[in-house]
SELO-209024 format. One record per residue: z, x negated, y of N, C-alpha, C in turn. Coordinates in nm, 3 decimals. Atoms other than C-alpha are relative to their C-alpha. Layout:
Z;X;Y;Z;X;Y;Z;X;Y
...
//
This chain:
-0.128;-0.029;-0.052;-1.115;0.886;-2.570;0.043;-0.097;0.116
-0.050;0.092;-0.092;-0.918;0.727;-2.300;0.115;-0.065;-0.069
-0.113;0.082;0.043;-0.683;0.439;-2.374;0.060;-0.062;0.121
-0.090;0.075;-0.105;-0.404;0.359;-2.132;0.044;-0.130;-0.047
-0.028;0.120;0.059;-0.349;0.001;-2.180;0.111;-0.089;0.085
-0.103;0.077;-0.081;-0.016;-0.158;-2.058;-0.021;-0.157;0.002
0.051;0.166;-0.029;-0.069;-0.534;-1.928;0.134;-0.065;0.037
-0.131;0.071;-0.041;0.197;-0.793;-1.860;0.020;0.016;0.139
-0.031;0.001;-0.143;0.396;-0.769;-1.560;0.018;-0.117;0.075
-0.011;0.136;-0.058;0.430;-1.134;-1.518;-0.031;-0.094;-0.109
0.024;0.120;0.101;0.454;-1.339;-1.842;-0.104;0.041;-0.091
0.122;-0.020;0.090;0.137;-1.353;-2.029;0.024;0.023;-0.145
-0.032;-0.030;0.154;0.318;-1.360;-2.361;0.043;0.118;-0.032
-0.054;-0.151;0.049;0.419;-0.998;-2.324;-0.133;0.065;-0.049
0.107;-0.077;0.049;0.049;-0.901;-2.399;-0.001;0.008;-0.143
-0.017;-0.034;0.156;0.068;-0.727;-2.746;-0.136;-0.034;-0.069
0.106;0.031;0.095;-0.156;-0.806;-3.030;-0.114;0.111;-0.002
0.102;-0.117;-0.001;-0.302;-0.461;-3.008;-0.076;0.009;0.122
0.070;0.015;-0.134;-0.398;-0.509;-2.641;-0.119;-0.079;-0.021
0.119;0.099;0.015;-0.597;-0.823;-2.729;-0.099;0.064;-0.088
0.098;-0.055;0.086;-0.759;-0.638;-3.030;-0.090;0.091;0.078
0.076;-0.092;-0.047;-0.866;-0.356;-2.820;-0.097;-0.062;0.111
0.094;0.051;-0.098;-1.001;-0.565;-2.525;-0.119;-0.078;-0.064
0.101;0.066;0.047;-1.194;-0.780;-2.765;-0.111;0.084;-0.053
0.102;-0.092;0.057;-1.390;-0.469;-2.879;-0.040;0.111;0.099
0.031;-0.108;-0.110;-1.394;-0.261;-2.557;-0.143;-0.021;0.054
0.136;-0.013;-0.063;-1.734;-0.148;-2.425;0.003;0.025;0.161
-0.007;-0.029;-0.149;-1.606;-0.008;-2.094;0.164;-0.017;0.024
-0.149;0.011;-0.053;-1.274;-0.103;-1.906;-0.007;0.048;0.140
-0.015;-0.053;-0.132;-1.166;0.095;-1.599;0.114;-0.064;0.045
-0.118;0.085;-0.059;-0.951;-0.132;-1.379;0.035;0.029;0.140
-0.053;-0.020;-0.146;-0.751;-0.109;-1.069;-0.056;-0.093;0.089
0.069;0.082;-0.065;-0.882;-0.438;-0.960;-0.082;-0.079;-0.107
0.068;0.056;0.097;-1.174;-0.574;-1.159;0.004;-0.150;-0.007
-0.024;0.134;-0.006;-1.121;-0.930;-1.043;0.131;-0.044;-0.073
-0.119;0.022;0.075;-0.758;-0.913;-1.178;-0.022;0.016;-0.151
0.030;-0.018;0.142;-0.887;-0.780;-1.509;-0.077;-0.119;-0.054
0.064;0.129;0.060;-1.135;-1.070;-1.543;0.077;-0.109;-0.023
-0.096;0.107;0.016;-0.861;-1.317;-1.481;0.082;0.019;-0.130
-0.076;-0.034;0.128;-0.670;-1.133;-1.765;-0.087;-0.036;-0.112
0.085;0.034;0.116;-0.949;-1.168;-2.011;-0.022;-0.126;-0.012
0.017;0.141;0.026;-1.003;-1.525;-1.949;0.135;-0.066;-0.031
-0.125;0.069;0.051;-0.632;-1.599;-1.977;0.033;0.029;-0.155
-0.015;-0.032;0.139;-0.624;-1.419;-2.304;-0.097;-0.046;-0.098
0.100;0.054;0.082;-0.909;-1.602;-2.418;-0.094;0.086;-0.079
0.088;-0.111;0.065;-1.121;-1.293;-2.492;-0.140;-0.017;0.056
0.149;0.006;-0.020;-1.496;-1.352;-2.508;-0.071;0.097;0.034
0.064;-0.121;-0.031;-1.591;-1.010;-2.493;0.013;0.026;0.159
0.017;-0.040;-0.140;-1.732;-0.889;-2.159;-0.027;0.131;0.021
0.039;-0.142;0.002;-1.700;-0.527;-2.130;-0.047;0.045;0.153
0.025;-0.031;-0.128;-1.847;-0.325;-1.854;0.128;0.049;0.084
-0.119;-0.011;-0.089;-1.591;-0.311;-1.573;-0.027;0.108;0.114
0.032;-0.127;-0.101;-1.549;0.012;-1.346;0.126;0.004;0.082
-0.119;-0.009;-0.085;-1.315;0.004;-1.056;0.052;0.128;0.007
-0.065;-0.120;-0.026;-1.059;0.282;-1.028;0.116;-0.030;0.086
-0.110;0.024;-0.070;-0.813;0.277;-0.744;0.042;0.125;0.083
-0.053;-0.120;-0.079;-0.631;0.505;-0.494;-0.105;0.063;0.082
0.107;-0.052;-0.087;-0.942;0.539;-0.281;-0.123;0.062;-0.052
0.119;-0.076;0.065;-1.204;0.660;-0.531;0.031;0.073;-0.123
-0.054;-0.074;0.128;-0.994;0.806;-0.820;-0.061;0.138;0.004
0.007;-0.158;-0.007;-1.044;1.174;-0.695;-0.159;0.006;-0.011
0.157;-0.016;0.006;-1.436;1.112;-0.666;-0.044;-0.030;-0.136
0.041;0.022;0.109;-1.469;0.936;-0.993;0.047;0.045;-0.133
-0.059;-0.054;0.126;-1.235;1.119;-1.237;-0.087;0.084;-0.091
0.061;-0.085;0.081;-1.454;1.378;-1.344;-0.125;-0.070;-0.083
0.114;0.090;0.068;-1.756;1.140;-1.419;0.057;-0.099;-0.115
-0.051;0.090;0.093;-1.530;0.888;-1.604;0.063;0.088;-0.129
-0.035;-0.092;0.099;-1.363;1.174;-1.803;-0.124;0.043;-0.113
0.121;-0.027;0.072;-1.715;1.275;-1.916;-0.057;-0.120;-0.092
0.042;0.121;0.075;-1.805;0.916;-2.012;0.101;-0.009;-0.129
-0.089;0.019;0.094;-1.483;0.911;-2.213;-0.022;0.099;-0.132
0.049;-0.093;0.116;-1.605;1.202;-2.430;-0.093;-0.050;-0.089
0.100;0.069;0.073;-1.885;0.982;-2.539;0.045;-0.123;-0.069
-0.032;0.141;0.041;-1.723;0.644;-2.571;0.151;-0.034;0.032
-0.131;0.017;-0.056;-1.384;0.500;-2.561;0.012;-0.084;0.136
-0.014;0.061;-0.136;-1.260;0.382;-2.221;0.134;-0.061;-0.009
-0.145;0.074;-0.032;-0.971;0.142;-2.173;0.025;0.001;0.148
-0.025;-0.010;-0.134;-0.799;0.193;-1.842;0.129;-0.087;0.009
-0.105;0.097;-0.020;-0.578;-0.083;-1.703;0.026;0.003;0.159
-0.057;0.016;-0.143;-0.372;-0.123;-1.381;0.016;-0.155;0.007
-0.017;0.147;-0.027;-0.307;-0.475;-1.232;0.118;-0.060;-0.081
-0.120;0.050;0.075;0.025;-0.498;-1.418;0.078;0.139;-0.043
-0.076;-0.105;0.036;0.231;-0.262;-1.634;-0.081;0.119;-0.057
0.081;-0.113;0.062;0.119;0.093;-1.747;-0.058;0.078;0.112
0.075;-0.092;-0.076;-0.146;0.278;-1.574;0.051;0.130;0.023
-0.065;-0.128;-0.055;-0.048;0.608;-1.386;0.146;0.003;0.044
-0.145;0.022;-0.046;0.309;0.487;-1.323;0.005;-0.066;0.117
0.004;0.065;-0.134;0.300;0.430;-0.950;-0.127;-0.079;0.014
0.152;0.063;-0.003;-0.055;0.317;-1.016;-0.104;0.099;-0.039
0.100;-0.097;0.050;-0.391;0.465;-1.059;-0.013;0.043;-0.133
0.001;-0.047;0.146;-0.475;0.668;-1.366;0.024;0.135;-0.007
-0.053;-0.150;0.008;-0.293;1.008;-1.312;-0.125;0.097;0.006
0.108;-0.115;-0.034;-0.593;1.190;-1.166;-0.114;0.003;-0.117
0.123;-0.001;0.104;-0.836;1.053;-1.441;0.063;0.071;-0.137
-0.066;-0.062;0.107;-0.583;1.152;-1.709;0.013;0.160;0.003
-0.016;-0.149;-0.014;-0.537;1.507;-1.570;-0.139;0.060;-0.020
0.149;-0.059;0.017;-0.932;1.557;-1.557;-0.027;-0.012;-0.157
0.041;0.006;0.130;-0.955;1.430;-1.907;0.064;0.092;-0.089
-0.058;-0.117;0.047;-0.705;1.670;-2.020;-0.065;0.132;0.012
0.089;-0.111;-0.032;-0.894;1.943;-1.859;-0.119;0.029;-0.067
0.130;0.001;0.053;-1.205;1.849;-2.020;0.011;-0.011;-0.150
-0.026;-0.007;0.159;-1.049;1.828;-2.367;-0.018;-0.140;-0.050
0.010;0.146;0.046;-1.074;1.448;-2.390;0.135;-0.054;-0.040
-0.128;0.074;0.068;-0.819;1.254;-2.616;0.053;-0.095;0.091
-0.059;0.091;-0.074;-0.585;1.062;-2.431;0.118;-0.072;-0.072
-0.110;0.079;0.058;-0.370;0.767;-2.583;0.049;-0.116;0.085
-0.043;0.101;-0.064;-0.196;0.467;-2.477;0.044;-0.111;-0.094
-0.047;0.122;0.080;-0.106;0.108;-2.595;0.138;-0.030;0.087
-0.121;0.012;-0.066;0.261;0.078;-2.487;0.023;-0.153;0.023
-0.034;0.164;-0.051;0.393;-0.251;-2.339;0.096;-0.009;0.113
-0.088;0.044;-0.117;0.561;-0.395;-2.031;0.005;0.100;0.103
0.001;-0.092;-0.122;0.703;-0.177;-1.770;0.123;-0.057;0.076
-0.087;0.033;-0.109;0.883;-0.290;-1.459;0.119;0.082;0.010
-0.110;-0.107;-0.016;1.080;0.029;-1.444;0.106;-0.005;-0.103
-0.094;-0.010;0.099;1.226;0.021;-1.778;0.066;-0.136;-0.026
-0.062;0.125;0.025;1.297;-0.343;-1.780;0.114;-0.022;0.101
-0.099;-0.007;-0.106;1.495;-0.314;-1.449;0.092;0.068;-0.035
-0.084;-0.091;0.034;1.659;-0.028;-1.570;0.105;-0.051;-0.106
-0.073;0.041;0.099;1.768;-0.201;-1.881;0.091;-0.111;0.026
-0.081;0.127;-0.037;1.911;-0.529;-1.723;0.083;0.042;0.123
-0.088;-0.024;-0.127;2.068;-0.359;-1.419;0.152;0.009;-0.020
-0.123;-0.005;0.006;2.388;-0.298;-1.570;0.068;0.146;0.034
-0.024;-0.125;-0.049;2.385;0.067;-1.455;-0.022;0.087;-0.110
0.025;-0.092;0.118;2.391;0.387;-1.679;-0.157;0.021;-0.026
0.154;-0.014;0.036;2.053;0.427;-1.859;-0.009;0.140;-0.088
0.017;-0.115;0.084;2.129;0.751;-2.038;-0.104;0.114;0.067
0.091;-0.068;-0.069;1.955;0.950;-1.755;-0.045;-0.068;0.131
0.047;0.058;-0.126;1.736;0.822;-1.473;-0.103;0.065;0.058
0.143;-0.048;-0.078;1.461;0.909;-1.224;-0.055;-0.117;0.061
0.068;0.108;-0.068;1.186;0.694;-1.102;-0.054;0.047;0.137
0.027;-0.053;-0.140;1.123;0.744;-0.729;-0.113;-0.075;0.056
0.115;0.069;-0.038;0.834;0.485;-0.688;0.043;-0.064;0.144
-0.019;0.057;-0.134;0.794;0.334;-0.333;0.059;0.105;0.098
-0.048;-0.069;-0.101;1.007;0.458;-0.053;-0.117;0.024;0.118
0.090;-0.003;-0.103;0.806;0.582;0.262;0.021;-0.116;0.097
-0.020;0.106;-0.119;0.723;0.309;0.521;0.065;0.010;0.103
-0.057;-0.032;-0.131;0.831;0.487;0.819;0.150;-0.003;-0.009
-0.134;-0.028;0.019;1.206;0.459;0.869;0.054;0.125;-0.001
-0.066;-0.127;-0.012;1.270;0.801;0.970;-0.039;0.088;-0.129
0.017;-0.072;0.123;1.088;0.939;0.662;0.078;-0.064;-0.131
-0.087;0.070;0.106;1.268;0.669;0.435;0.138;0.070;0.001
-0.137;-0.043;-0.001;1.603;0.797;0.564;0.019;0.150;-0.043
0.028;-0.137;0.045;1.501;1.156;0.505;0.001;0.014;-0.157
0.014;0.008;0.143;1.406;1.072;0.159;0.133;-0.025;-0.076
-0.119;0.043;0.055;1.713;0.895;0.081;0.110;0.096;0.020
-0.101;-0.096;-0.035;1.951;1.165;0.228;-0.018;0.123;-0.104
0.012;-0.101;0.103;1.790;1.419;0.002;0.020;-0.043;-0.149
-0.046;0.067;0.129;1.867;1.179;-0.298;0.161;-0.016;-0.022
-0.149;0.039;-0.007;2.241;1.141;-0.195;0.066;0.055;-0.112
-0.081;-0.066;0.103;2.358;1.395;-0.452;-0.059;-0.017;-0.140
0.067;0.032;0.127;2.138;1.273;-0.741;0.093;-0.072;-0.094
-0.108;0.086;0.082;2.369;1.203;-1.031;-0.067;-0.091;-0.097
0.072;0.098;0.095;2.103;1.017;-1.245;-0.024;-0.136;0.067
0.043;0.135;-0.047;2.040;0.635;-1.198;-0.144;0.022;0.051
0.137;-0.007;-0.053;1.748;0.601;-0.964;-0.062;-0.139;0.010
0.076;0.129;-0.012;1.488;0.334;-0.969;-0.124;0.014;0.101
0.091;0.012;-0.092;1.264;0.237;-0.683;-0.078;-0.128;-0.003
0.076;0.132;-0.022;0.982;-0.014;-0.615;0.013;-0.021;0.172
-0.004;0.040;-0.152;1.014;-0.201;-0.268;-0.073;-0.101;0.046
0.059;0.128;-0.064;0.832;-0.440;-0.051;0.105;-0.094;0.032
-0.093;0.081;-0.035;1.009;-0.748;0.007;0.015;-0.014;0.144
-0.004;-0.005;-0.149;0.942;-0.725;0.381;0.084;0.119;0.051
-0.068;-0.120;-0.057;1.111;-0.386;0.387;0.150;0.006;-0.084
-0.123;-0.006;0.078;1.393;-0.452;0.133;0.137;0.008;0.081
-0.134;-0.010;-0.075;1.676;-0.529;0.379;0.021;0.129;0.065
-0.001;-0.117;-0.092;1.590;-0.225;0.604;0.026;0.117;-0.119
-0.026;-0.101;0.118;1.587;-0.003;0.263;0.134;-0.005;-0.047
-0.138;0.009;0.047;1.904;-0.127;0.131;0.106;0.042;0.104
-0.085;-0.048;-0.107;2.075;-0.066;0.477;-0.004;0.161;-0.004
0.008;-0.150;0.000;1.936;0.294;0.461;0.061;0.054;-0.098
-0.065;-0.051;0.125;2.061;0.330;0.099;0.144;0.010;0.033
-0.137;0.011;-0.052;2.404;0.240;0.231;0.053;0.108;0.094
-0.019;-0.090;-0.083;2.388;0.480;0.502;-0.013;0.147;-0.059
0.019;-0.122;0.058;2.273;0.759;0.294;0.086;0.044;-0.116
-0.076;-0.026;0.118;2.467;0.706;-0.030;0.137;-0.040;0.000
-0.149;0.074;-0.014;2.783;0.524;0.100;0.006;-0.147;-0.064
0.002;0.136;0.040;2.866;0.167;0.041;0.069;-0.026;-0.131
-0.046;0.016;0.116;3.046;0.239;-0.284;-0.084;-0.010;-0.114
0.098;-0.002;0.111;2.735;0.279;-0.494;-0.034;-0.133;-0.040
0.046;0.123;0.068;2.646;-0.004;-0.734;-0.160;0.004;0.007
0.149;0.009;-0.008;2.288;-0.131;-0.674;-0.022;-0.138;-0.072
0.067;0.121;0.044;2.073;-0.393;-0.874;-0.123;-0.011;0.061
0.120;0.039;-0.040;1.800;-0.564;-0.718;-0.074;-0.096;-0.090
0.071;0.086;0.091;1.549;-0.714;-0.963;-0.125;-0.049;0.053
0.091;0.075;-0.068;1.320;-0.970;-0.861;-0.105;-0.061;-0.086
0.088;0.077;0.069;1.000;-1.126;-1.012;0.024;0.014;-0.166
-0.029;-0.026;0.135;1.065;-0.970;-1.353;-0.103;-0.076;-0.097
0.070;0.061;0.113;0.949;-1.164;-1.665;-0.068;-0.133;0.043
0.058;0.117;-0.058;0.839;-1.456;-1.424;0.080;-0.116;0.009
-0.090;0.103;0.000;0.967;-1.801;-1.370;0.124;-0.013;0.088
-0.115;-0.029;-0.091;1.192;-1.705;-1.094;0.072;0.124;0.024
-0.094;-0.125;-0.001;1.343;-1.395;-1.225;0.136;0.007;0.042
-0.131;0.001;-0.050;1.653;-1.298;-1.056;0.047;0.160;0.015
-0.061;-0.134;-0.023;1.891;-0.994;-1.049;0.114;-0.027;0.084
-0.101;-0.003;-0.121;2.117;-0.939;-0.750;0.080;0.127;-0.024
-0.070;-0.129;0.036;2.395;-0.689;-0.812;0.123;0.002;0.100
-0.113;0.002;-0.109;2.651;-0.557;-0.543;-0.015;0.144;0.057
0.011;-0.112;-0.087;2.683;-0.293;-0.290;-0.112;-0.004;0.101
0.111;0.002;-0.113;2.429;-0.197;-0.015;0.029;-0.108;0.107
-0.033;0.088;-0.097;2.609;-0.408;0.249;-0.002;-0.148;-0.050
0.020;0.142;0.060;2.649;-0.719;0.019;-0.142;-0.035;-0.017
0.142;0.036;0.022;2.282;-0.701;-0.070;-0.084;-0.023;0.112
0.080;0.008;-0.132;2.156;-0.657;0.285;0.016;-0.132;0.047
-0.026;0.127;-0.066;2.313;-0.976;0.390;-0.089;-0.116;-0.077
0.094;0.082;0.072;2.118;-1.160;0.105;-0.144;0.033;0.016
0.149;-0.038;-0.025;1.791;-0.967;0.164;-0.052;-0.045;0.121
0.039;0.046;-0.108;1.795;-1.059;0.522;-0.027;-0.132;0.027
0.045;0.156;0.014;1.766;-1.436;0.434;-0.135;-0.006;-0.018
0.137;0.006;0.038;1.430;-1.360;0.304;-0.021;-0.003;-0.146
0.029;0.002;0.152;1.300;-1.255;-0.042;-0.139;0.013;-0.002
0.153;0.021;0.024;0.966;-1.306;-0.193;-0.009;0.070;-0.141
0.036;-0.047;0.146;0.813;-1.152;-0.511;-0.024;0.161;-0.004
-0.014;-0.150;0.026;0.791;-0.804;-0.670;0.145;0.051;-0.024
-0.130;-0.076;0.008;1.099;-0.582;-0.636;0.016;0.136;-0.048
-0.042;-0.135;0.058;1.261;-0.312;-0.832;0.145;0.012;0.039
-0.148;-0.043;-0.047;1.584;-0.156;-0.699;0.047;0.116;-0.085
-0.045;-0.108;0.088;1.802;0.036;-0.937;0.143;0.036;0.079
-0.117;-0.058;-0.086;2.077;0.257;-0.769;0.079;0.098;-0.087
-0.093;-0.102;0.084;2.384;0.424;-0.938;-0.009;0.128;0.050
0.015;-0.151;-0.033;2.367;0.795;-0.940;0.128;0.039;0.075
-0.106;-0.046;-0.071;2.611;1.009;-0.736;0.111;0.046;-0.088
-0.117;-0.047;0.077;2.952;1.073;-0.876;0.052;0.126;0.055
-0.044;-0.128;-0.052;3.095;1.430;-0.871;0.130;-0.016;0.057
-0.157;0.003;-0.066;3.412;1.436;-0.631;0.051;0.122;-0.005
-0.091;-0.111;-0.007;3.684;1.678;-0.639;0.031;0.021;0.140
-0.034;-0.023;-0.135;3.723;1.837;-0.299;0.051;0.146;0.011
-0.052;-0.143;-0.014;3.904;2.129;-0.152;-0.122;0.072;0.084
0.097;-0.071;-0.086;3.683;2.409;0.026;-0.010;-0.050;0.132
-0.002;0.049;-0.154;3.801;2.278;0.366;-0.058;-0.130;0.019
0.058;0.120;0.004;3.704;1.929;0.282;-0.149;-0.001;-0.016
0.135;0.007;0.040;3.368;2.010;0.142;-0.075;0.065;0.135
0.038;-0.052;-0.140;3.318;2.233;0.473;-0.023;-0.095;0.105
0.007;0.087;-0.085;3.394;1.939;0.676;-0.133;-0.090;-0.033
0.108;0.087;0.067;3.131;1.742;0.471;-0.136;0.068;0.065
0.121;-0.068;-0.030;2.860;2.004;0.537;-0.024;-0.005;0.154
0.015;-0.004;-0.142;2.943;2.008;0.905;-0.030;-0.141;0.058
0.039;0.133;-0.038;2.911;1.643;0.935;-0.146;-0.032;-0.033
0.148;0.035;0.017;2.563;1.631;0.770;-0.069;0.089;0.095
0.073;-0.094;-0.096;2.453;1.929;0.989;-0.001;-0.073;0.148
-0.018;0.053;-0.123;2.572;1.731;1.294;-0.092;-0.123;0.006
0.072;0.117;0.014;2.381;1.427;1.162;-0.175;0.032;0.009
0.141;-0.045;-0.010;2.054;1.644;1.177;-0.070;0.065;-0.120
0.048;-0.069;0.119;2.031;1.798;0.831;0.006;0.146;-0.009
0.006;-0.142;0.000;1.945;2.154;0.784;0.123;0.054;-0.057
-0.114;-0.051;0.052;2.245;2.377;0.704;-0.014;0.025;-0.163
0.023;-0.027;0.136;2.101;2.498;0.378;-0.016;-0.130;-0.097
-0.002;0.127;0.077;2.015;2.136;0.272;0.136;-0.062;-0.018
-0.160;0.068;-0.002;2.369;2.016;0.371;0.079;0.058;-0.099
-0.084;-0.080;0.097;2.538;2.295;0.174;-0.032;-0.021;-0.144
0.049;0.048;0.138;2.317;2.211;-0.144;0.056;-0.121;-0.031
-0.035;0.129;0.033;2.401;1.844;-0.120;0.144;-0.008;-0.048
-0.130;0.002;0.016;2.763;1.895;-0.084;0.047;0.076;-0.111
-0.018;-0.068;0.100;2.764;2.137;-0.351;-0.020;-0.064;-0.117
0.028;0.077;0.115;2.606;1.905;-0.590;0.093;-0.117;-0.009
-0.094;0.109;-0.009;2.858;1.639;-0.503;0.139;0.049;-0.038
-0.156;-0.080;0.014;3.176;1.872;-0.538;0.002;0.096;-0.113
0.004;-0.094;0.097;3.069;2.124;-0.784;0.033;0.135;0.055
-0.027;-0.118;-0.061;3.142;2.402;-0.536;-0.131;0.074;0.022
0.141;-0.077;-0.029;2.893;2.687;-0.459;-0.057;-0.019;0.120
0.079;0.025;-0.128;2.629;2.628;-0.233;-0.007;0.109;0.094
0.000;-0.126;-0.095;2.612;2.968;-0.104;0.144;0.027;0.060
-0.126;-0.010;-0.053;2.984;2.983;-0.059;0.030;-0.104;0.125
0.006;0.107;-0.104;2.954;2.652;0.157;-0.077;0.052;0.117
0.109;-0.047;-0.104;2.650;2.796;0.344;0.073;0.099;0.078
-0.044;-0.119;-0.052;2.840;3.118;0.423;0.111;-0.042;0.078
-0.100;0.057;-0.079;3.152;2.915;0.537;-0.032;-0.050;0.113
0.046;0.076;-0.129;2.962;2.697;0.775;-0.050;0.103;0.089
0.031;-0.088;-0.100;2.810;3.000;0.920;0.106;0.071;0.077
-0.112;-0.065;-0.048;3.123;3.166;0.965;0.075;-0.090;0.099
-0.065;0.090;-0.087;3.277;2.852;1.130;-0.080;-0.008;0.124
0.083;0.021;-0.128;2.990;2.824;1.362;0.010;0.116;0.096
-0.010;-0.117;-0.083;3.017;3.194;1.463;0.135;-0.010;0.072
-0.131;-0.012;-0.040;3.390;3.163;1.500;0.017;-0.099;0.123
-0.010;0.117;-0.110;3.347;2.855;1.739;-0.102;0.041;0.130
0.084;-0.019;-0.100;3.079;3.018;1.939;0.064;0.091;0.121
//
């Protein structure tokens, strides 16, 4: 079978007893970075030296079928550098191939930066969406955030310290500055920190320079009551900002509860009337 093994995201004490037992007996370990895995084995005082196979973004597509076939013959432990494999880390392609080949897949649960950040953010946890890393290019990042402006669930993002300030500024522009945001830094580590506030408040802090691994948790959109006239004005503003009419109508409809089709038709009518 394939065993997805969650590893500590910072504090070594979070390694489970089950993880240690499995690694003490593992014959094959598939790792995002074999050097990181070797350091973990030493830190956990594991004397076993399993066969280590690298699996990362650049080779997963080529190696998935081979590793899935190997897992049909022997247990394979799959590890990322930190947290749960497949969650914004390598492993999904291997799991999909294993499922296709009829190979059993299980997991050793454990540390998760996504769930920890969500739990300590102070934001609603009943419904949430994990968005991974935002695009590096500013234009693509802004487009992605605009598409999420009407998302009612709490949103969780990973972000680079170097891009944190610009990402927060773009969140303020896309979501409005009333949204609550929590920036969680260096989770479970010595300098763990959570900063809470609006986008503009957090941008000022981030511009001073931030280090470490970052998780950003953003409050979901609240449905606002709006008249058809006000909603139409919102659609027209989004269109003026460069968003397609259909997408603008859908976004405002999600925020207001009004009909996307009605808003689209009203915007077309207003456009024709002004021509």
